[in-house]
PyMOL Python script that loads the backbone (N, CA, C, O; Angstrom):
from pymol import cmd

cmd.read_pdbstr("""\
ATOM      1  N   MET A   1     -11.985  -3.475   4.121  1.00  0.00           N
ATOM      2  CA  MET A   1     -11.350  -4.869   4.700  1.00  0.00           C
ATOM      3  C   MET A   1      -9.843  -4.285   4.354  1.00  0.00           C
ATOM      4  O   MET A   1      -9.600  -3.927   3.202  1.00  0.00           O
ATOM      5  N   LYS A   2      -9.232  -4.233   4.984  1.00  0.00           N
ATOM      6  CA  LYS A   2      -7.575  -4.025   4.376  1.00  0.00           C
ATOM      7  C   LYS A   2      -6.821  -4.341   3.495  1.00  0.00           C
ATOM      8  O   LYS A   2      -6.612  -5.553   3.539  1.00  0.00           O
ATOM      9  N   LYS A   3      -6.175  -3.729   2.513  1.00  0.00           N
ATOM     10  CA  LYS A   3      -5.053  -4.483   1.636  1.00  0.00           C
ATOM     11  C   LYS A   3      -4.431  -5.201   2.002  1.00  0.00           C
ATOM     12  O   LYS A   3      -4.049  -5.081   3.166  1.00  0.00           O
ATOM     13  N   GLN A   4      -4.101  -6.055   1.401  1.00  0.00           N
ATOM     14  CA  GLN A   4      -2.215  -6.345   1.864  1.00  0.00           C
ATOM     15  C   GLN A   4      -1.649  -6.222   1.879  1.00  0.00           C
ATOM     16  O   GLN A   4      -1.200  -6.568   0.787  1.00  0.00           O
ATOM     17  N   THR A   5      -0.697  -5.724   2.625  1.00  0.00           N
ATOM     18  CA  THR A   5       0.513  -5.125   2.615  1.00  0.00           C
ATOM     19  C   THR A   5       1.299  -6.357   2.684  1.00  0.00           C
ATOM     20  O   THR A   5       0.952  -7.500   2.977  1.00  0.00           O
ATOM     21  N   SER A   6       3.146  -5.572   2.138  1.00  0.00           N
ATOM     22  CA  SER A   6       4.442  -6.138   2.286  1.00  0.00           C
ATOM     23  C   SER A   6       4.442  -6.739   3.126  1.00  0.00           C
ATOM     24  O   SER A   6       4.491  -7.960   2.983  1.00  0.00           O
ATOM     25  N   GLU A   7       4.386  -6.152   4.406  1.00  0.00           N
ATOM     26  CA  GLU A   7       4.578  -6.048   5.905  1.00  0.00           C
ATOM     27  C   GLU A   7       4.125  -7.156   6.281  1.00  0.00           C
ATOM     28  O   GLU A   7       4.682  -7.984   7.001  1.00  0.00           O
ATOM     29  N   THR A   8       2.614  -7.221   5.574  1.00  0.00           N
ATOM     30  CA  THR A   8       2.061  -8.302   6.484  1.00  0.00           C
ATOM     31  C   THR A   8       2.340  -9.856   5.823  1.00  0.00           C
ATOM     32  O   THR A   8       2.173 -10.908   6.441  1.00  0.00           O
ATOM     33  N   LEU A   9       2.860  -9.713   4.246  1.00  0.00           N
ATOM     34  CA  LEU A   9       3.357 -10.623   3.684  1.00  0.00           C
ATOM     35  C   LEU A   9       4.486 -11.333   3.713  1.00  0.00           C
ATOM     36  O   LEU A   9       4.858 -12.353   3.132  1.00  0.00           O
ATOM     37  N   ASP A  10       5.294 -10.115   5.031  1.00  0.00           N
ATOM     38  CA  ASP A  10       6.708 -10.580   4.945  1.00  0.00           C
ATOM     39  C   ASP A  10       6.707 -11.293   6.228  1.00  0.00           C
ATOM     40  O   ASP A  10       7.729 -11.588   6.847  1.00  0.00           O
ATOM     41  N   LEU A  11       5.413 -11.575   6.623  1.00  0.00           N
ATOM     42  CA  LEU A  11       5.703 -12.545   8.018  1.00  0.00           C
ATOM     43  C   LEU A  11       5.491 -14.072   7.617  1.00  0.00           C
ATOM     44  O   LEU A  11       5.683 -14.937   8.472  1.00  0.00           O
ATOM     45  N   PHE A  12       5.095 -14.414   6.321  1.00  0.00           N
ATOM     46  CA  PHE A  12       5.011 -15.689   6.165  1.00  0.00           C
ATOM     47  C   PHE A  12       6.054 -16.072   4.552  1.00  0.00           C
ATOM     48  O   PHE A  12       6.486 -15.362   3.644  1.00  0.00           O
ATOM     49  N   THR A  13       6.090 -16.962   4.739  1.00  0.00           N
ATOM     50  CA  THR A  13       7.003 -18.347   3.862  1.00  0.00           C
ATOM     51  C   THR A  13       5.756 -18.078   3.049  1.00  0.00           C
ATOM     52  O   THR A  13       4.616 -17.839   3.446  1.00  0.00           O
ATOM     53  N   LYS A  14       6.452 -18.215   1.257  1.00  0.00           N
ATOM     54  CA  LYS A  14       5.482 -18.764   0.289  1.00  0.00           C
ATOM     55  C   LYS A  14       4.648 -19.911   0.670  1.00  0.00           C
ATOM     56  O   LYS A  14       3.429 -20.011   0.530  1.00  0.00           O
ATOM     57  N   SER A  15       5.422 -20.716   1.143  1.00  0.00           N
ATOM     58  CA  SER A  15       4.441 -22.065   1.463  1.00  0.00           C
ATOM     59  C   SER A  15       3.386 -21.832   2.883  1.00  0.00           C
ATOM     60  O   SER A  15       2.288 -22.381   2.799  1.00  0.00           O
ATOM     61  N   GLU A  16       3.501 -21.528   3.376  1.00  0.00           N
ATOM     62  CA  GLU A  16       2.678 -20.930   4.561  1.00  0.00           C
ATOM     63  C   GLU A  16       1.883 -19.953   4.102  1.00  0.00           C
ATOM     64  O   GLU A  16       0.937 -19.847   4.883  1.00  0.00           O
ATOM     65  N   ILE A  17       1.771 -18.894   2.883  1.00  0.00           N
ATOM     66  CA  ILE A  17       0.790 -18.447   2.022  1.00  0.00           C
ATOM     67  C   ILE A  17      -0.078 -19.340   1.578  1.00  0.00           C
ATOM     68  O   ILE A  17      -1.271 -19.476   1.850  1.00  0.00           O
ATOM     69  N   ASP A  18       0.645 -19.964   0.843  1.00  0.00           N
ATOM     70  CA  ASP A  18      -0.148 -21.219   0.120  1.00  0.00           C
ATOM     71  C   ASP A  18      -0.900 -21.412   0.928  1.00  0.00           C
ATOM     72  O   ASP A  18      -2.025 -20.923   0.832  1.00  0.00           O
ATOM     73  N   THR A  19      -0.528 -22.219   2.040  1.00  0.00           N
ATOM     74  CA  THR A  19      -1.341 -23.370   3.136  1.00  0.00           C
ATOM     75  C   THR A  19      -2.458 -22.268   3.981  1.00  0.00           C
ATOM     76  O   THR A  19      -3.577 -22.450   4.460  1.00  0.00           O
ATOM     77  N   ILE A  20      -1.518 -21.013   3.895  1.00  0.00           N
ATOM     78  CA  ILE A  20      -3.097 -20.161   4.548  1.00  0.00           C
ATOM     79  C   ILE A  20      -4.454 -20.180   3.870  1.00  0.00           C
ATOM     80  O   ILE A  20      -5.568 -20.057   4.380  1.00  0.00           O
ATOM     81  N   ARG A  21      -3.995 -20.421   2.202  1.00  0.00           N
ATOM     82  CA  ARG A  21      -5.231 -19.651   0.895  1.00  0.00           C
ATOM     83  C   ARG A  21      -6.065 -20.936   1.600  1.00  0.00           C
ATOM     84  O   ARG A  21      -6.988 -20.857   2.411  1.00  0.00           O
ATOM     85  N   LEU A  22      -5.303 -22.424   0.900  1.00  0.00           N
ATOM     86  CA  LEU A  22      -5.863 -23.784   1.414  1.00  0.00           C
ATOM     87  C   LEU A  22      -6.909 -24.391   3.147  1.00  0.00           C
ATOM     88  O   LEU A  22      -7.780 -25.185   3.502  1.00  0.00           O
ATOM     89  N   ILE A  23      -5.869 -23.167   3.762  1.00  0.00           N
ATOM     90  CA  ILE A  23      -7.131 -23.635   4.918  1.00  0.00           C
ATOM     91  C   ILE A  23      -7.778 -22.813   5.029  1.00  0.00           C
ATOM     92  O   ILE A  23      -8.498 -23.000   6.010  1.00  0.00           O
ATOM     93  N   CYS A  24      -8.033 -21.633   4.408  1.00  0.00           N
ATOM     94  CA  CYS A  24      -9.367 -20.896   4.123  1.00  0.00           C
ATOM     95  C   CYS A  24     -10.645 -21.593   2.796  1.00  0.00           C
ATOM     96  O   CYS A  24     -11.791 -21.222   2.541  1.00  0.00           O
ATOM     97  N   ARG A  25     -10.104 -22.299   2.418  1.00  0.00           N
ATOM     98  CA  ARG A  25     -10.667 -23.356   1.517  1.00  0.00           C
ATOM     99  C   ARG A  25     -11.005 -24.497   2.091  1.00  0.00           C
ATOM    100  O   ARG A  25     -11.488 -25.470   1.513  1.00  0.00           O
ATOM    101  N   GLN A  26     -10.653 -24.358   3.712  1.00  0.00           N
ATOM    102  CA  GLN A  26     -11.871 -25.360   4.590  1.00  0.00           C
ATOM    103  C   GLN A  26     -10.994 -26.650   3.844  1.00  0.00           C
ATOM    104  O   GLN A  26     -11.760 -27.576   3.576  1.00  0.00           O
ATOM    105  N   PHE A  27      -9.689 -26.897   3.484  1.00  0.00           N
ATOM    106  CA  PHE A  27      -8.887 -28.133   2.985  1.00  0.00           C
ATOM    107  C   PHE A  27      -8.334 -28.611   4.408  1.00  0.00           C
ATOM    108  O   PHE A  27      -7.835 -27.746   5.127  1.00  0.00           O
ATOM    109  N   THR A  28      -8.392 -29.977   4.876  1.00  0.00           N
ATOM    110  CA  THR A  28      -7.879 -29.932   6.368  1.00  0.00           C
ATOM    111  C   THR A  28      -6.092 -30.493   5.666  1.00  0.00           C
ATOM    112  O   THR A  28      -5.677 -30.691   4.524  1.00  0.00           O
ATOM    113  N   ASN A  29      -5.507 -30.573   6.940  1.00  0.00           N
ATOM    114  CA  ASN A  29      -3.813 -30.745   7.017  1.00  0.00           C
ATOM    115  C   ASN A  29      -3.641 -31.645   6.111  1.00  0.00           C
ATOM    116  O   ASN A  29      -2.877 -31.261   5.226  1.00  0.00           O
ATOM    117  N   ARG A  30      -4.064 -32.743   5.968  1.00  0.00           N
ATOM    118  CA  ARG A  30      -3.749 -34.371   4.952  1.00  0.00           C
ATOM    119  C   ARG A  30      -3.982 -33.717   3.982  1.00  0.00           C
ATOM    120  O   ARG A  30      -3.065 -33.780   3.163  1.00  0.00           O
ATOM    121  N   GLU A  31      -5.037 -32.933   3.609  1.00  0.00           N
ATOM    122  CA  GLU A  31      -5.391 -32.675   2.204  1.00  0.00           C
ATOM    123  C   GLU A  31      -4.705 -31.306   1.647  1.00  0.00           C
ATOM    124  O   GLU A  31      -3.734 -31.583   0.943  1.00  0.00           O
ATOM    125  N   ILE A  32      -4.783 -30.834   1.687  1.00  0.00           N
ATOM    126  CA  ILE A  32      -3.724 -29.619   1.758  1.00  0.00           C
ATOM    127  C   ILE A  32      -1.874 -30.413   1.356  1.00  0.00           C
ATOM    128  O   ILE A  32      -1.231 -30.072   0.363  1.00  0.00           O
ATOM    129  N   ALA A  33      -1.376 -31.446   2.381  1.00  0.00           N
ATOM    130  CA  ALA A  33       0.101 -32.124   2.062  1.00  0.00           C
ATOM    131  C   ALA A  33      -0.487 -32.873   0.675  1.00  0.00           C
ATOM    132  O   ALA A  33      -0.053 -32.670  -0.459  1.00  0.00           O
ATOM    133  N   GLU A  34      -1.460 -33.691   0.999  1.00  0.00           N
ATOM    134  CA  GLU A  34      -1.982 -34.276  -1.055  1.00  0.00           C
ATOM    135  C   GLU A  34      -1.774 -32.967  -2.089  1.00  0.00           C
ATOM    136  O   GLU A  34      -1.033 -32.685  -3.031  1.00  0.00           O
ATOM    137  N   ARG A  35      -2.325 -32.651  -1.717  1.00  0.00           N
ATOM    138  CA  ARG A  35      -2.282 -31.097  -3.062  1.00  0.00           C
ATOM    139  C   ARG A  35      -1.282 -31.013  -3.226  1.00  0.00           C
ATOM    140  O   ARG A  35      -0.776 -31.613  -4.175  1.00  0.00           O
ATOM    141  N   THR A  36      -0.347 -30.044  -2.177  1.00  0.00           N
ATOM    142  CA  THR A  36       0.889 -29.203  -2.316  1.00  0.00           C
ATOM    143  C   THR A  36       2.435 -30.091  -2.781  1.00  0.00           C
ATOM    144  O   THR A  36       3.526 -29.857  -3.301  1.00  0.00           O
ATOM    145  N   GLY A  37       1.591 -31.317  -2.146  1.00  0.00           N
ATOM    146  CA  GLY A  37       2.786 -32.436  -2.364  1.00  0.00           C
ATOM    147  C   GLY A  37       4.128 -32.321  -1.152  1.00  0.00           C
ATOM    148  O   GLY A  37       5.127 -32.990  -1.418  1.00  0.00           O
ATOM    149  N   LYS A  38       4.141 -31.627  -0.070  1.00  0.00           N
ATOM    150  CA  LYS A  38       4.342 -32.187   1.266  1.00  0.00           C
ATOM    151  C   LYS A  38       4.082 -32.714   2.236  1.00  0.00           C
ATOM    152  O   LYS A  38       2.864 -32.609   2.376  1.00  0.00           O
ATOM    153  N   GLY A  39       4.454 -33.182   2.940  1.00  0.00           N
ATOM    154  CA  GLY A  39       4.518 -34.002   3.941  1.00  0.00           C
ATOM    155  C   GLY A  39       3.433 -33.548   5.225  1.00  0.00           C
ATOM    156  O   GLY A  39       3.105 -32.366   5.330  1.00  0.00           O
ATOM    157  N   LEU A  40       2.976 -34.466   6.067  1.00  0.00           N
ATOM    158  CA  LEU A  40       1.704 -33.893   6.180  1.00  0.00           C
ATOM    159  C   LEU A  40       2.367 -33.146   7.924  1.00  0.00           C
ATOM    160  O   LEU A  40       1.995 -32.157   8.556  1.00  0.00           O
ATOM    161  N   ARG A  41       3.336 -34.067   8.169  1.00  0.00           N
ATOM    162  CA  ARG A  41       4.423 -33.176   9.294  1.00  0.00           C
ATOM    163  C   ARG A  41       5.019 -31.553   8.863  1.00  0.00           C
ATOM    164  O   ARG A  41       5.392 -30.708   9.676  1.00  0.00           O
ATOM    165  N   THR A  42       5.003 -31.483   8.166  1.00  0.00           N
ATOM    166  CA  THR A  42       5.837 -30.297   7.066  1.00  0.00           C
ATOM    167  C   THR A  42       4.699 -29.650   7.367  1.00  0.00           C
ATOM    168  O   THR A  42       4.940 -28.686   8.093  1.00  0.00           O
ATOM    169  N   VAL A  43       2.827 -29.857   6.950  1.00  0.00           N
ATOM    170  CA  VAL A  43       1.645 -29.203   6.810  1.00  0.00           C
ATOM    171  C   VAL A  43       1.381 -28.648   8.434  1.00  0.00           C
ATOM    172  O   VAL A  43       0.953 -27.557   8.812  1.00  0.00           O
ATOM    173  N   ASP A  44       1.695 -29.521   9.009  1.00  0.00           N
ATOM    174  CA  ASP A  44       1.409 -29.560  10.632  1.00  0.00           C
ATOM    175  C   ASP A  44       2.388 -28.223  11.303  1.00  0.00           C
ATOM    176  O   ASP A  44       1.988 -27.326  12.046  1.00  0.00           O
ATOM    177  N   GLY A  45       3.661 -28.420  10.812  1.00  0.00           N
ATOM    178  CA  GLY A  45       4.363 -27.282  11.311  1.00  0.00           C
ATOM    179  C   GLY A  45       3.981 -26.595  10.801  1.00  0.00           C
ATOM    180  O   GLY A  45       3.057 -26.157  11.486  1.00  0.00           O
ATOM    181  N   TYR A  46       4.047 -25.948   9.691  1.00  0.00           N
ATOM    182  CA  TYR A  46       3.281 -24.522   8.876  1.00  0.00           C
ATOM    183  C   TYR A  46       2.226 -24.249   9.631  1.00  0.00           C
ATOM    184  O   TYR A  46       2.153 -23.135  10.150  1.00  0.00           O
ATOM    185  N   ARG A  47       0.963 -25.447   9.886  1.00  0.00           N
ATOM    186  CA  ARG A  47       0.039 -24.227  10.297  1.00  0.00           C
ATOM    187  C   ARG A  47       0.472 -23.579  12.403  1.00  0.00           C
ATOM    188  O   ARG A  47       0.141 -22.698  13.197  1.00  0.00           O
ATOM    189  N   GLU A  48       1.286 -24.676  12.320  1.00  0.00           N
ATOM    190  CA  GLU A  48       1.208 -24.301  14.468  1.00  0.00           C
ATOM    191  C   GLU A  48       2.333 -22.682  13.503  1.00  0.00           C
ATOM    192  O   GLU A  48       1.675 -21.660  13.310  1.00  0.00           O
ATOM    193  N   SER A  49       3.530 -22.668  13.132  1.00  0.00           N
ATOM    194  CA  SER A  49       4.355 -21.490  12.742  1.00  0.00           C
ATOM    195  C   SER A  49       2.979 -20.079  12.535  1.00  0.00           C
ATOM    196  O   SER A  49       2.919 -19.138  13.327  1.00  0.00           O
ATOM    197  N   ILE A  50       1.986 -20.242  11.308  1.00  0.00           N
ATOM    198  CA  ILE A  50       0.773 -19.207  10.733  1.00  0.00           C
ATOM    199  C   ILE A  50       0.364 -18.886  11.822  1.00  0.00           C
ATOM    200  O   ILE A  50       0.251 -17.663  11.899  1.00  0.00           O
ATOM    201  N   LEU A  51      -0.077 -19.710  13.228  1.00  0.00           N
ATOM    202  CA  LEU A  51      -0.933 -19.190  14.056  1.00  0.00           C
ATOM    203  C   LEU A  51      -0.264 -18.798  14.903  1.00  0.00           C
ATOM    204  O   LEU A  51      -0.912 -18.019  15.600  1.00  0.00           O
ATOM    205  N   GLY A  52       1.204 -18.978  15.399  1.00  0.00           N
ATOM    206  CA  GLY A  52       2.356 -17.908  16.078  1.00  0.00           C
ATOM    207  C   GLY A  52       2.554 -16.643  15.167  1.00  0.00           C
ATOM    208  O   GLY A  52       2.934 -15.582  15.661  1.00  0.00           O
ATOM    209  N   LYS A  53       2.340 -16.751  14.085  1.00  0.00           N
ATOM    210  CA  LYS A  53       2.407 -15.432  13.574  1.00  0.00           C
ATOM    211  C   LYS A  53       2.099 -14.824  13.434  1.00  0.00           C
ATOM    212  O   LYS A  53       2.651 -13.744  13.223  1.00  0.00           O
ATOM    213  N   MET A  54       0.409 -15.197  13.454  1.00  0.00           N
ATOM    214  CA  MET A  54      -0.785 -14.557  13.386  1.00  0.00           C
ATOM    215  C   MET A  54      -0.998 -13.474  14.812  1.00  0.00           C
ATOM    216  O   MET A  54      -1.267 -12.281  14.949  1.00  0.00           O
ATOM    217  N   LYS A  55      -0.685 -14.732  15.824  1.00  0.00           N
ATOM    218  CA  LYS A  55      -0.947 -14.840  17.380  1.00  0.00           C
ATOM    219  C   LYS A  55      -2.457 -15.282  17.107  1.00  0.00           C
ATOM    220  O   LYS A  55      -3.183 -14.469  17.679  1.00  0.00           O
ATOM    221  N   VAL A  56      -3.092 -16.108  16.554  1.00  0.00           N
ATOM    222  CA  VAL A  56      -4.530 -16.278  16.957  1.00  0.00           C
ATOM    223  C   VAL A  56      -4.412 -17.945  17.370  1.00  0.00           C
ATOM    224  O   VAL A  56      -3.410 -18.558  17.004  1.00  0.00           O
ATOM    225  N   ARG A  57      -5.427 -18.605  18.108  1.00  0.00           N
ATOM    226  CA  ARG A  57      -5.632 -20.148  18.590  1.00  0.00           C
ATOM    227  C   ARG A  57      -6.207 -20.586  18.008  1.00  0.00           C
ATOM    228  O   ARG A  57      -6.578 -21.612  18.578  1.00  0.00           O
ATOM    229  N   ASN A  58      -6.921 -20.455  16.424  1.00  0.00           N
ATOM    230  CA  ASN A  58      -7.289 -22.036  15.896  1.00  0.00           C
ATOM    231  C   ASN A  58      -7.775 -21.292  14.473  1.00  0.00           C
ATOM    232  O   ASN A  58      -7.737 -20.133  14.061  1.00  0.00           O
ATOM    233  N   THR A  59      -8.319 -22.750  13.865  1.00  0.00           N
ATOM    234  CA  THR A  59      -8.747 -21.984  12.099  1.00  0.00           C
ATOM    235  C   THR A  59      -9.254 -21.342  12.064  1.00  0.00           C
ATOM    236  O   THR A  59      -8.965 -20.567  11.152  1.00  0.00           O
ATOM    237  N   ALA A  60     -10.731 -20.859  13.091  1.00  0.00           N
ATOM    238  CA  ALA A  60     -11.087 -19.421  12.855  1.00  0.00           C
ATOM    239  C   ALA A  60     -10.515 -18.258  12.665  1.00  0.00           C
ATOM    240  O   ALA A  60     -10.795 -17.441  11.787  1.00  0.00           O
ATOM    241  N   GLY A  61      -9.424 -18.148  13.780  1.00  0.00           N
ATOM    242  CA  GLY A  61      -8.663 -17.087  13.641  1.00  0.00           C
ATOM    243  C   GLY A  61      -7.748 -16.882  12.521  1.00  0.00           C
ATOM    244  O   GLY A  61      -7.420 -15.741  12.196  1.00  0.00           O
ATOM    245  N   ILE A  62      -7.240 -18.098  11.807  1.00  0.00           N
ATOM    246  CA  ILE A  62      -6.528 -17.981  10.561  1.00  0.00           C
ATOM    247  C   ILE A  62      -7.190 -17.217   9.749  1.00  0.00           C
ATOM    248  O   ILE A  62      -6.697 -16.243   9.180  1.00  0.00           O
ATOM    249  N   VAL A  63      -8.348 -17.598   9.636  1.00  0.00           N
ATOM    250  CA  VAL A  63      -9.641 -17.402   8.252  1.00  0.00           C
ATOM    251  C   VAL A  63     -10.026 -15.372   8.244  1.00  0.00           C
ATOM    252  O   VAL A  63     -10.166 -14.642   7.262  1.00  0.00           O
ATOM    253  N   VAL A  64     -10.080 -15.070   9.503  1.00  0.00           N
ATOM    254  CA  VAL A  64     -10.486 -13.626  10.031  1.00  0.00           C
ATOM    255  C   VAL A  64      -9.090 -12.896  10.104  1.00  0.00           C
ATOM    256  O   VAL A  64      -9.147 -11.682   9.906  1.00  0.00           O
ATOM    257  N   PHE A  65      -7.677 -13.506  10.388  1.00  0.00           N
ATOM    258  CA  PHE A  65      -6.582 -12.513  10.199  1.00  0.00           C
ATOM    259  C   PHE A  65      -6.178 -12.915   8.521  1.00  0.00           C
ATOM    260  O   PHE A  65      -5.481 -11.966   8.163  1.00  0.00           O
ATOM    261  N   ALA A  66      -6.294 -13.790   7.467  1.00  0.00           N
ATOM    262  CA  ALA A  66      -6.413 -13.971   6.777  1.00  0.00           C
ATOM    263  C   ALA A  66      -6.842 -13.046   5.888  1.00  0.00           C
ATOM    264  O   ALA A  66      -5.998 -12.487   5.188  1.00  0.00           O
ATOM    265  N   ILE A  67      -8.721 -12.600   5.705  1.00  0.00           N
ATOM    266  CA  ILE A  67      -9.593 -12.054   5.097  1.00  0.00           C
ATOM    267  C   ILE A  67      -8.886 -10.122   5.265  1.00  0.00           C
ATOM    268  O   ILE A  67      -8.303  -9.337   4.517  1.00  0.00           O
ATOM    269  N   ARG A  68      -9.316 -10.113   6.461  1.00  0.00           N
ATOM    270  CA  ARG A  68      -7.998  -8.532   7.406  1.00  0.00           C
ATOM    271  C   ARG A  68      -7.611  -8.411   6.025  1.00  0.00           C
ATOM    272  O   ARG A  68      -8.041  -7.913   4.984  1.00  0.00           O
ATOM    273  N   ASN A  69      -6.169  -9.375   6.630  1.00  0.00           N
ATOM    274  CA  ASN A  69      -4.972  -8.365   6.014  1.00  0.00           C
ATOM    275  C   ASN A  69      -4.788  -9.134   4.470  1.00  0.00           C
ATOM    276  O   ASN A  69      -3.843  -9.794   4.039  1.00  0.00           O
ATOM    277  N   GLY A  70      -6.132  -8.751   3.818  1.00  0.00           N
ATOM    278  CA  GLY A  70      -6.019  -9.469   2.144  1.00  0.00           C
ATOM    279  C   GLY A  70      -5.431 -10.296   2.053  1.00  0.00           C
ATOM    280  O   GLY A  70      -4.951 -10.313   0.920  1.00  0.00           O
ATOM    281  N   ILE A  71      -5.112 -11.144   2.651  1.00  0.00           N
ATOM    282  CA  ILE A  71      -4.093 -12.510   2.148  1.00  0.00           C
ATOM    283  C   ILE A  71      -5.253 -13.716   1.253  1.00  0.00           C
ATOM    284  O   ILE A  71      -4.889 -14.433   0.321  1.00  0.00           O
ATOM    285  N   TYR A  72      -6.775 -13.672   1.880  1.00  0.00           N
ATOM    286  CA  TYR A  72      -7.290 -14.563   1.566  1.00  0.00           C
ATOM    287  C   TYR A  72      -8.827 -13.237   0.723  1.00  0.00           C
ATOM    288  O   TYR A  72      -9.092 -12.159   1.255  1.00  0.00           O
ATOM    289  N   LYS A  73      -9.516 -13.733  -0.522  1.00  0.00           N
ATOM    290  CA  LYS A  73     -10.191 -13.307  -1.047  1.00  0.00           C
ATOM    291  C   LYS A  73     -12.033 -14.012  -0.936  1.00  0.00           C
ATOM    292  O   LYS A  73     -12.396 -14.097  -2.109  1.00  0.00           O
ATOM    293  N   PRO A  74     -12.664 -14.275  -0.431  1.00  0.00           N
ATOM    294  CA  PRO A  74     -14.062 -15.096  -0.372  1.00  0.00           C
ATOM    295  C   PRO A  74     -14.214 -14.797  -1.430  1.00  0.00           C
ATOM    296  O   PRO A  74     -15.226 -15.155  -2.033  1.00  0.00           O
TER     297      PRO A  74
END
""", "prot")
cmd.dss("prot")
cmd.show_as("cartoon", "prot")
cmd.util.cbc("prot")
cmd.orient("prot")
């Protein structure tokens, strides 16, 4: 597994990193919104931004990217 690099972390905002970690813990967008106090549309926007920055197509891609790049440790 790669160590998280500042280059990888620089791709994402703090809110996106928090969202990635919650996605990896299997929270839904609604649950993430409730847990973080953000609006559902905001969380939806974070997810779309994350998908684009990671160049992946779905939640599985987010999880794989996060683990490989040290953003999330299971």
